[in-house]
C-alpha positions as CSV (number, residue, x, y, z in Angstrom):
1,M,25.6,-39.0,-13.8
2,F,24.9,-37.5,-10.4
3,Q,26.6,-38.9,-7.4
4,K,24.6,-40.2,-4.5
5,T,25.9,-37.3,-2.3
6,D,24.5,-34.7,-4.7
7,F,21.0,-36.3,-4.4
8,W,21.1,-36.2,-0.6
9,I,22.3,-32.6,-0.5
10,G,19.6,-31.5,-2.9
11,L,17.0,-33.4,-1.0
12,A,18.1,-31.8,2.3
13,V,18.1,-28.3,0.7
14,G,14.6,-28.9,-0.7
15,V,13.3,-30.1,2.7
16,V,14.7,-27.1,4.5
17,A,13.3,-24.7,1.9
18,G,9.9,-26.3,2.2
19,V,9.9,-26.1,6.0
20,F,10.8,-22.4,5.9
21,G,8.2,-21.7,3.2
22,Y,5.5,-23.5,5.1
23,R,6.3,-21.7,8.3
24,F,6.3,-18.3,6.5
25,M,2.9,-19.1,4.9
26,Q,1.5,-20.1,8.3
27,E,2.7,-16.8,9.9
28,R,1.1,-14.8,7.1
29,E,-2.2,-16.6,7.5
30,Q,-2.2,-15.9,11.2
31,Q,-1.4,-12.2,10.6
32,L,-4.2,-11.9,8.0
33,A,-6.7,-13.6,10.3
34,A,-5.7,-11.3,13.1
35,M,-6.1,-8.2,10.9
36,Q,-9.5,-9.4,9.7
37,A,-10.7,-10.1,13.2
38,A,-9.4,-6.8,14.6
39,A,-10.6,-4.4,11.9
40,P,-14.2,-3.9,10.8
41,V,-14.9,-4.6,7.2
42,G,-13.5,-1.9,5.0
43,E,-11.3,-0.3,7.7
44,L,-7.6,-1.0,8.3
45,P,-5.6,0.3,11.3
46,I,-3.3,3.2,10.6
47,A,-0.2,1.1,11.4
48,E,-1.2,-1.4,8.7
49,L,-1.8,1.4,6.2
50,Q,1.6,2.9,7.0
51,R,3.3,-0.5,6.5
52,Q,1.6,-1.0,3.2
53,K,2.5,2.5,2.1
54,E,6.2,2.0,3.0
55,E,6.2,-1.4,1.1
56,L,4.7,0.3,-2.0
57,E,7.2,3.1,-1.8
58,D,10.0,0.5,-1.6
59,L,8.6,-1.3,-4.6
60,I,8.3,2.0,-6.6
61,A,11.9,2.9,-5.7
62,A,13.1,-0.5,-6.8
63,Q,11.3,-0.2,-10.2
64,E,12.7,3.3,-10.7
65,A,16.2,2.0,-9.9
66,K,15.9,-0.6,-12.7
67,K,15.3,2.1,-15.3
């Protein structure tokens, strides 16, 4: 069976991962709220469009590399 130490290590890793995931989601929500408040409906700033374009290009390159 599992040793007691394994349980505590697993619990600690899970807690740390949960904290980082929670902080990441909070930051993303704040960024999204700031973008929605800053830009009128239907319009995104050029910097945000460039960031999305680069992200899409990276995803396309990763997919092409898998083939």
